[in-house]
C-alpha positions in Angstrom: -0.2 0.3 -0.1 2.8 2.0 0.8 4.8 1.4 -2.9 1.6 2.1 -4.8 0.6 5.5 -2.3 4.0 7.1 -3.2 3.6 6.7 -7.0 0.1 8.0 -6.8 1.9 11.1 -4.6 4.4 11.0 -7.1 1.9 12.0 -10.0 -0.1 14.1 -7.9 2.9 16.3 -8.3 3.5 16.0 -11.9 0.4 16.7 -12.8 0.1 19.7 -9.8 3.2 21.5 -11.8 1.3 21.0 -15.3 -1.9 22.4 -13.8 -0.2 25.6 -12.4 1.7 26.2 -15.8 -1.8 27.7 -16.7 -0.9 30.7 -15.4 2.1 30.9 -18.4 -0.6 31.6 -20.1 -2.5 29.4 -23.5 0.7 28.7 -25.9 3.3 27.4 -23.0 0.2 25.6 -21.0 -0.2 23.7 -24.6 2.8 23.5 -25.7 3.0 21.3 -22.1 0.2 19.6 -23.1 1.5 18.5 -26.6 5.0 18.0 -25.6 3.6 14.7 -23.1 2.7 13.3 -26.1 5.2 13.3 -28.1 7.7 12.7 -25.5 9.2 8.7 -26.5 9.1 9.6 -30.1 10.0 7.7 -32.6 11.2 4.8 -30.0 7.4 5.0 -28.9 4.6 5.6 -30.7 2.0 8.8 -30.4 1.3 9.7 -26.6 3.1 6.3 -26.5 4.7 7.5 -22.6 1.3 8.8 -21.5 -0.4 5.5 -22.1 2.3 3.8 -20.2 1.4 6.1 -17.0 -1.7 6.2 -17.0 -1.1 1.5 -17.2 1.2 2.0 -14.1 -1.0 4.3 -12.4 -4.5 1.9 -12.5 -2.1 -1.2 -11.6 -1.6 1.3 -8.5 -4.8 2.6 -7.7 -6.2 -1.3 -8.2 -3.5 -2.5 -5.7 -4.1 0.8 -3.5 -8.0 -0.2 -3.4 -6.9 -3.8 -2.5 -4.3 -3.2 -0.1 -7.2 -0.5 1.0 -9.7 -3.6 1.4 -7.8 -5.9 2.6 -6.6 -3.5 5.7 -9.9 -2.7 6.2 -11.1 -6.7 6.0 -8.5 -7.5 8.5 -9.1 -4.9 11.1 -12.9 -5.3 10.6 -12.5 -8.9 12.1 -9.8 -8.2 14.6 -12.3 -6.5 16.4 -14.9 -9.7 16.3 -17.0 -7.5 13.2 -19.7 -5.7 15.6 -18.3 -3.1 18.4 -17.6 -5.3 21.8 -18.3 -2.3 24.3 -20.4 0.7 24.2 -18.4 2.9 26.7 -17.1 6.8 25.4 -14.1 6.0 22.3 -10.4 6.7 23.8 -8.7 9.3 22.7 -6.6 7.1 20.3 -9.8 5.2 19.1 -11.7 8.3 17.8 -8.8 9.3 16.4 -8.4 6.1 14.3 -12.4 6.4 13.8 -11.6 9.9 11.8 -8.8 8.6 10.2 -11.0 5.7 8.8 -13.5 7.7 7.7 -11.6 10.5 6.2 -9.4 7.6 3.4 -12.6 5.5 3.1 -15.7 8.2 1.4 -12.0 10.3 0.7 -11.2 7.5 -0.9 -14.9 7.2 -2.2 -15.0 10.6 -3.2 -11.7 11.0 -4.8 -12.9 7.7 -7.4 -15.9 9.5 -8.6 -14.2 12.9 -9.2 -11.8 10.8 -11.5 -14.2 9.3 -13.5 -16.2 12.8 -13.8 -12.7 14.4 -14.5 -11.4 12.0 -17.4 -15.3 12.9 -19.1 -15.2 16.7 -18.2 -11.0 17.3 -19.3 -9.7 14.3 -21.3 -12.8 13.1 -23.1 -15.4 15.7 -23.3 -17.8 14.1 -23.0 -19.2 16.4 -20.4 -18.0 20.2 -20.6 -20.8 22.6 -18.9 -18.1 25.4 -20.0 -17.5 23.9 -24.0 -15.6 22.0 -25.9 -12.4 23.0 -27.4 -9.4 21.0 -28.9 -7.2 23.3 -27.0 -5.9 21.8 -23.3 -6.3 25.6 -21.9 -9.6 26.6 -23.1 -10.5 23.4 -21.7 -9.2 24.1 -18.1 -10.2 28.0 -18.5 -13.7 27.1 -20.0 -14.3 24.6 -17.6 -13.3 26.6 -14.1 -15.3 29.2 -15.3 -18.8 27.4 -14.2 -19.0 27.9 -10.6 -20.0 24.5 -9.4 -17.8 22.8 -10.9 -15.0 24.3 -9.0 -16.9 23.9 -6.4 -17.3 19.8 -6.9 -13.3 19.9 -7.9 -12.6 21.4 -4.4 -14.6 19.4 -2.7 -12.7 16.8 -4.3 -9.2 18.3 -3.6 -9.9 18.9 0.1 -10.8 15.1 -0.1 -7.7 14.3 -1.5 -5.7 16.2 1.2 -7.1 14.9 3.9 -6.9 11.2 2.4 -3.1 12.7 1.5 -2.3 13.4 4.7 -3.1 10.2 6.5 -1.9 8.2 3.1 2.0 10.0 3.8 2.1 9.6 7.4 1.3 6.2 6.9 3.8 5.4 4.0 6.3 6.8 5.6 5.5 5.3 8.6 5.4 1.4 7.3 8.5 2.6 5.8 10.4 2.6 8.9 10.1 6.4 10.1 8.4 6.2 12.5 11.0 5.3 15.0 11.0 7.9 17.9 8.7 10.8 19.4 10.4 13.5 17.2 10.3 11.7 14.4 6.6 11.2 14.6 6.0 15.2 14.9 7.8 15.7 11.7 5.9 12.6 9.8 3.3 14.8 11.1 4.5 18.3 9.6 6.0 16.2 6.6 2.5 14.4 5.9 0.4 18.1 6.8 3.1 20.0 4.6 2.5 17.3 1.3 -1.4 17.5 2.1 -0.8 21.2 1.8 1.0 22.3 -1.1 -1.0 19.3 -3.4 -4.4 21.1 -1.8 -3.5 24.4 -2.3 -1.4 24.2 -5.7 -4.5 21.9 -7.5 -6.6 24.8 -6.1 -5.1 27.8 -7.8 -5.9 27.7 -10.9 -9.5 26.9 -10.7 -10.0 29.7 -8.3 -7.6 31.9 -10.6 -9.7 31.0 -13.4 -13.2 31.4 -11.7 -12.3 35.4 -10.1 -10.9 36.4 -13.5 -7.6 36.5 -12.4 -6.8 33.4 -16.1 -8.4 34.6 -19.0 
């Protein structure tokens, strides 16, 4: 689960970098999008690297979801499949419940959003702001619609919560959680990663919505 999570975090950072290209203008953004489709030519066919990335991401997502299900199943069986006690939960129990809630429902929200995101920006099946051959215009058209920005914000907040816990868990699994000081550092790293990714993804849509990017 840690390895698949790291792959997905790496993709998020790369995707965020690409999205921020919108601030460089239409020519730079469209050129970047075109460049992604031609990397590896002539060794790879047109869009070949993109398909390699998509396959790797699909494998990572499936592995991540499977590992999450196995972990949930193990924890569920470990508790006997039901709540044994009705006494108020301790702070650690509350934290575990909070983490489980955000990871489970956050994961569902993210999965639904990814499908919508592909239908909207990649395949242009759903185009609230209008379709376009220009990637830049697709982004600007889409984020000029207020409810799409709201939906995007909800999804990115879900990503942030998921990422904070996921980063901490991945680093812990890899053996970085060795002391109280290390634990505090891991928490800081997790919050920074989650904050940077969330803010980085939300900058373009809000800048477009408020007319800072046209």
